[in-house]
VEXDREN-2710 file (C-alpha; in Angstrom, 1 decimal):
% VEXDREN-2710
k/r/px/py/pz
1/UNK/-5.1/-3.4/50.3
2/UNK/-3.9/-4.3/53.8
3/UNK/-3.8/-0.6/54.7
4/UNK/-7.4/-0.2/53.5
5/UNK/-8.6/-3.1/55.5
6/UNK/-6.7/-1.9/58.6
7/UNK/-8.2/1.6/58.2
8/UNK/-11.8/0.1/57.8
9/UNK/-11.4/-2.0/61.0
10/UNK/-10.2/1.0/63.0
11/UNK/-12.9/3.3/61.6
12/UNK/-15.7/0.7/62.2
13/UNK/-14.5/0.0/65.7
14/UNK/-15.7/3.5/66.7
15/UNK/-19.3/2.4/66.3
16/UNK/-18.9/-0.6/68.6
17/UNK/-16.7/1.0/71.3
18/UNK/-18.7/4.3/71.0
19/UNK/-21.9/2.6/72.2
20/UNK/-20.5/2.4/75.7
21/UNK/-20.1/6.1/76.4
22/UNK/-22.9/7.2/74.1
23/UNK/-25.4/5.2/76.2
24/UNK/-24.1/6.8/79.4
25/UNK/-23.3/10.4/78.5
26/UNK/-24.9/10.9/75.1
27/UNK/-23.4/11.5/71.6
28/UNK/-22.4/15.1/72.1
29/UNK/-20.7/14.5/75.4
30/UNK/-18.8/11.5/74.0
31/UNK/-17.6/13.6/71.0
32/UNK/-16.7/16.5/73.2
33/UNK/-14.4/14.4/75.5
34/UNK/-13.1/12.5/72.5
35/UNK/-11.9/15.6/70.6
36/UNK/-10.7/17.4/73.7
37/UNK/-8.4/14.4/74.5
38/UNK/-7.1/14.1/71.0
39/UNK/-6.4/17.8/70.9
40/UNK/-4.4/17.6/74.2
41/UNK/-2.5/14.6/73.0
42/UNK/-1.6/16.1/69.6
43/UNK/-0.6/19.5/70.9
44/UNK/2.8/18.6/72.4
45/UNK/3.7/16.9/69.1
46/UNK/2.6/19.9/67.0
47/UNK/4.4/22.6/69.0
48/UNK/7.7/21.1/68.0
49/UNK/6.9/22.5/64.6
50/UNK/5.3/25.9/65.4
51/UNK/5.6/27.2/61.8
52/UNK/3.4/24.4/60.6
53/UNK/1.1/24.7/63.5
54/UNK/0.3/28.4/62.8
55/UNK/0.5/28.1/59.1
56/UNK/-2.6/30.0/57.9
57/UNK/-3.6/27.4/55.3
58/UNK/-3.2/24.6/57.8
59/UNK/-5.3/26.4/60.4
60/UNK/-8.0/27.3/57.9
61/UNK/-8.2/23.8/56.4
62/UNK/-8.1/22.1/59.8
63/UNK/-11.0/24.3/61.0
64/UNK/-13.0/23.5/57.9
65/UNK/-12.4/19.8/58.2
66/UNK/-13.3/20.0/61.9
67/UNK/-16.7/21.6/61.1
68/UNK/-17.4/19.2/58.2
69/UNK/-16.1/15.9/59.6
70/UNK/-16.3/16.1/63.4
71/UNK/-19.3/18.4/63.9
72/UNK/-21.6/18.0/60.9
73/UNK/-20.8/14.5/59.7
74/UNK/-20.7/12.8/63.1
75/UNK/-23.3/15.0/64.8
76/UNK/-25.9/14.7/62.0
77/UNK/-25.5/11.0/61.4
78/UNK/-25.7/10.3/65.1
79/UNK/-28.8/12.5/65.3
80/UNK/-30.3/10.7/62.3
81/UNK/-30.3/7.4/64.2
82/UNK/-32.9/8.9/66.5
83/UNK/-35.3/9.0/63.6
84/UNK/-34.4/6.1/61.3
85/UNK/-32.8/2.7/61.6
86/UNK/-29.0/2.4/62.0
87/UNK/-28.9/0.2/58.9
88/UNK/-30.6/2.8/56.8
89/UNK/-28.1/5.4/58.1
90/UNK/-25.3/3.0/56.9
91/UNK/-26.8/2.9/53.5
92/UNK/-27.0/6.6/53.2
93/UNK/-23.5/7.1/54.5
94/UNK/-22.3/4.6/52.0
95/UNK/-23.4/6.9/49.3
96/UNK/-20.5/9.2/50.2
97/UNK/-18.4/8.0/47.2
98/UNK/-21.1/9.1/44.8
99/UNK/-21.3/12.5/46.4
100/UNK/-17.5/12.7/46.4
101/UNK/-17.5/12.0/42.6
102/UNK/-19.9/14.8/42.0
103/UNK/-18.0/17.3/44.1
104/UNK/-14.7/16.3/42.6
105/UNK/-16.1/16.6/39.1
106/UNK/-17.6/20.0/39.9
107/UNK/-14.3/21.4/41.2
108/UNK/-12.3/19.9/38.4
109/UNK/-10.0/17.6/40.5
110/UNK/-11.3/14.3/39.1
111/UNK/-13.3/12.9/36.2
112/UNK/-16.2/10.5/36.7
113/UNK/-15.4/7.3/34.9
114/UNK/-18.0/4.5/34.2
115/UNK/-15.6/2.1/35.9
116/UNK/-15.8/4.0/39.2
117/UNK/-19.5/4.4/39.0
118/UNK/-20.1/0.7/38.2
119/UNK/-17.7/-0.5/40.9
120/UNK/-19.3/1.8/43.6
121/UNK/-22.8/0.7/42.6
122/UNK/-21.8/-3.0/42.9
123/UNK/-20.2/-2.3/46.3
124/UNK/-23.3/-0.4/47.5
125/UNK/-25.4/-3.4/46.6
126/UNK/-23.2/-5.5/48.8
127/UNK/-23.7/-3.0/51.7
128/UNK/-27.4/-3.3/51.3
129/UNK/-27.1/-7.1/51.4
130/UNK/-24.9/-6.9/54.6
131/UNK/-27.1/-4.4/56.4
132/UNK/-30.5/-5.7/55.2
133/UNK/-31.7/-2.2/55.6
134/UNK/-35.0/-1.8/57.4
135/UNK/-37.1/0.9/55.6
136/UNK/-39.9/0.8/58.1
137/UNK/-40.6/4.0/60.1
138/UNK/-38.7/6.2/57.6
139/UNK/-39.0/9.9/58.5
140/UNK/-38.0/12.9/56.5
141/UNK/-35.9/14.5/59.3
142/UNK/-33.9/11.4/59.7
143/UNK/-33.2/11.1/56.0
144/UNK/-32.2/14.8/55.8
145/UNK/-29.9/14.6/58.8
146/UNK/-28.1/11.5/57.3
147/UNK/-27.9/12.9/53.8
148/UNK/-26.6/16.3/55.1
149/UNK/-24.0/14.6/57.3
150/UNK/-22.8/12.4/54.4
151/UNK/-22.6/15.4/52.1
152/UNK/-20.5/17.3/54.6
153/UNK/-18.1/14.3/54.9
154/UNK/-17.9/13.9/51.1
155/UNK/-17.2/17.6/50.6
156/UNK/-14.5/17.7/53.2
157/UNK/-12.8/14.7/51.6
158/UNK/-12.8/16.4/48.2
159/UNK/-11.7/19.8/49.6
160/UNK/-8.7/18.2/51.4
161/UNK/-7.6/16.3/48.3
162/UNK/-7.9/19.5/46.2
163/UNK/-5.9/21.9/48.3
164/UNK/-4.4/20.4/51.4
165/UNK/-2.6/17.1/50.7
166/UNK/0.8/18.8/51.0
167/UNK/0.0/20.0/54.5
168/UNK/1.1/18.3/57.7
169/UNK/-1.5/15.7/58.6
170/UNK/-0.8/15.9/62.4
171/UNK/-1.3/19.6/62.4
172/UNK/-4.5/19.3/60.4
173/UNK/-5.8/16.6/62.7
174/UNK/-5.0/18.8/65.7
175/UNK/-6.9/21.8/64.4
176/UNK/-9.7/19.5/63.2
177/UNK/-10.1/18.1/66.7
178/UNK/-9.7/21.4/68.5
179/UNK/-12.4/23.1/66.3
180/UNK/-15.0/20.6/67.3
181/UNK/-14.6/21.3/71.1
182/UNK/-16.0/24.9/71.3
183/UNK/-18.8/24.1/68.7
184/UNK/-19.9/21.1/70.8
185/UNK/-19.8/23.1/73.9
186/UNK/-22.1/25.7/72.3
187/UNK/-24.5/22.9/71.3
188/UNK/-24.6/21.3/74.7
189/UNK/-26.9/23.8/76.5
190/UNK/-29.6/23.1/73.9
191/UNK/-29.7/19.4/74.7
192/UNK/-32.1/17.9/77.3
193/UNK/-29.4/16.3/79.4
194/UNK/-26.5/18.0/81.1
195/UNK/-22.8/17.0/80.6
196/UNK/-21.7/14.4/83.2
197/UNK/-18.4/12.8/83.8
198/UNK/-18.0/9.3/82.3
199/UNK/-17.5/6.2/84.4
200/UNK/-14.2/4.4/84.2
201/UNK/-15.3/2.0/81.4
202/UNK/-16.7/4.9/79.4
203/UNK/-13.6/6.9/79.9
204/UNK/-11.5/4.0/78.6
205/UNK/-13.7/3.8/75.6
206/UNK/-13.4/7.5/75.0
207/UNK/-9.6/7.3/75.2
208/UNK/-9.7/4.6/72.6
209/UNK/-11.8/6.7/70.3
210/UNK/-9.5/9.7/70.8
211/UNK/-6.2/7.8/70.3
212/UNK/-7.0/5.0/67.9
213/UNK/-9.8/6.4/65.8
214/UNK/-9.4/10.2/65.8
215/UNK/-5.6/10.3/65.7
216/UNK/-4.9/6.9/64.1
217/UNK/-7.9/6.3/61.9
218/UNK/-8.2/9.9/60.7
219/UNK/-4.5/10.0/60.0
220/UNK/-4.8/6.9/57.8
221/UNK/-7.9/8.4/56.1
222/UNK/-5.9/11.5/55.1
223/UNK/-3.1/9.3/53.8
224/UNK/-5.5/7.3/51.7
225/UNK/-7.0/10.5/50.2
226/UNK/-3.5/11.8/49.5
227/UNK/-2.5/8.6/47.8
228/UNK/-5.6/7.5/45.9
229/UNK/-7.8/10.5/45.4
230/UNK/-11.1/11.7/47.0
231/UNK/-13.7/9.5/45.4
232/UNK/-11.6/6.3/45.4
233/UNK/-10.7/6.8/49.1
234/UNK/-14.4/7.5/49.9
235/UNK/-15.3/4.1/48.3
236/UNK/-13.2/2.4/51.0
237/UNK/-16.0/3.2/53.5
238/UNK/-18.1/0.7/51.8
239/UNK/-16.1/-1.9/53.6
240/UNK/-17.2/-0.6/57.0
241/UNK/-20.4/-2.6/57.4
242/UNK/-18.4/-5.8/56.9
243/UNK/-15.7/-4.7/59.2
244/UNK/-18.3/-3.8/61.8
245/UNK/-19.9/-7.3/61.6
246/UNK/-16.4/-8.9/61.8
247/UNK/-15.5/-6.9/64.9
248/UNK/-18.9/-7.7/66.5
249/UNK/-18.3/-11.4/65.9
250/UNK/-14.8/-11.2/67.5
251/UNK/-15.5/-8.9/70.4
252/UNK/-19.2/-9.6/71.1
253/UNK/-19.6/-13.2/69.8
254/UNK/-22.3/-12.1/67.3
255/UNK/-22.8/-14.9/64.7
256/UNK/-21.9/-14.1/61.1
257/UNK/-24.9/-14.9/58.8
258/UNK/-24.5/-16.2/55.2
259/UNK/-25.8/-12.9/53.8
260/UNK/-22.9/-11.1/55.4
261/UNK/-20.4/-13.3/53.6
262/UNK/-22.3/-12.8/50.3
263/UNK/-22.4/-9.1/50.9
264/UNK/-18.7/-9.0/51.6
265/UNK/-17.9/-10.8/48.4
266/UNK/-20.1/-8.3/46.4
267/UNK/-18.4/-5.3/48.1
268/UNK/-14.9/-6.8/47.4
269/UNK/-15.8/-7.2/43.7
270/UNK/-17.1/-3.6/43.5
271/UNK/-14.0/-2.2/45.2
272/UNK/-11.8/-4.3/42.9
273/UNK/-13.5/-2.8/39.8
274/UNK/-13.3/0.7/41.3
275/UNK/-9.6/0.5/42.1
276/UNK/-8.5/-1.6/39.2
277/UNK/-5.9/0.0/37.0
278/UNK/-7.0/1.1/33.5
END
């Protein structure tokens, strides 16, 4: 449980720290620098095991995860926030466990139990309480972007659990990061603003995102999928709204409202049911 909470704190910190460079150079520019740095940092470690680095299944899976997680999931959910409220995006992204259950059931890697469905539903109710989602100004493009990004993330989670848990996570992370770089470069010319170099504070934030979140957080994420299964691991993201509020209170001095405490209790109850042994 401590590992799950630690993972959620790291993952959630990306949304707080990421606001700094995203405001200055945009989401695509932030992601481009983030994955370029993580690729450069991981490369010297990976070349000590060249057989694993160029193993075809590792390369293929890493490219697939890079497209699903780093390009589609992050790109589409960031884009969705231009059309709908951030809290509504959080609600949609929190449906990833349900999508993972469906994908895992369809490919035969997991069976959907009523215990998992009930626990995830309860935890999702807690997310709604925490975020107090604002449904005003809902637009179809924003919903479609958020749902598509969440589906990509859920499918990547299930695909990794089905066929790639025996592969080197460092090498997978390297190919996942590297894949995003040329794709984001191709997208950049179609955006209204040009790529600019970040300021010192934005650069520090991007280095944190690359080292702590992309390398550390993604590494923990792959470990949790390997240990606990795709749909169960996906349910851990239901903790992220609570972790985000906690980090905001610590780093930014944001007050924690009673509804956040209530929502956290509901989420904890749902995750307990989801992860409780039969």
